[in-house]
N, C-alpha and C positions, 0 to 999 in steps of 0.2 A: 346584437352587439351595441347598437345605438342605445337601447334601453339600459344596458349595463353601464355604459358611459354616463348616462344621465343620473343613474342611481349613485354612482361613485362620486360625481360632482356634487350632488346633493348632500351626501355624507361628509365630503370634505368641507363644504360650506358650513354645515352644521357644526363641525369641529372648530373651524376657524372663527365662527361668529359666537361661539359659546363663552360662558363666563370664565372658564378656566383659561382659554386663550387670551381673553382680555386682561385677566389678572397677570398672566405671564408677561404679556407685552408691556403692561404698565410697570412691572417690577424691573424689567431688563432694559427698557428704553432709556437712553441717556442723551437728551438733547444738547448737552454741553459739548459732546464729542462732535456733533454736526457743526455747531457754531465755530469750534476751534479750527476745524478743517477749512471752513469757509474763510476765516480770518487769515489763516496761514496762506491759503491760495491767493488771497487779495494782496498780502504783503509781498509774496514772491512776484506777482504780476506787477506791482508798483515798482519793485526793485529792478526788474527786467526793463520796464519802461524808462526808468531813470538812466540806466546804463546805456540803453540804445540812444536816448536823447543826447547824452553827453558825447558819445562817439559820433553821432550825426553832426553835432555842432563843431566838434574838433575836425572832422573830415569835410565839413560843408556838404553833407549828403542829404538831399531832400528825400531820397528813398528810405534811408534809415530813420529820418524824422517821421515819415509817414508810418513806418512800421512801429515805431515807439508809440505813436498815437493810437494805432490799431490795437496794440497789445493792451494799452491802458483802457480802451473802451470795449474790448472784446466781451468782458463780463456783462456789460449792459446790453450788448446785442443778444446774448443768450437769454437774458431776462425778457427782453422785448418779444422774442419769438414765442416764449411760453405764454 
């Protein structure tokens, strides 16, 4: 069974690394979609941070101010981990 698994993996790799697979990927991949999602998430994160900061100032809440700061910087933390 191990031999069959290795043969199947070899065949799958041959298909995935072939010219047809490369051509299909090149035709169907749209990097603009990835960028748009990233920009939208960034805008949502920025808006959430602004709302939290405004409420923190209004209520004089250091906890909310800290949360607003963390929301704003969370994206950078994920990048640093990678």
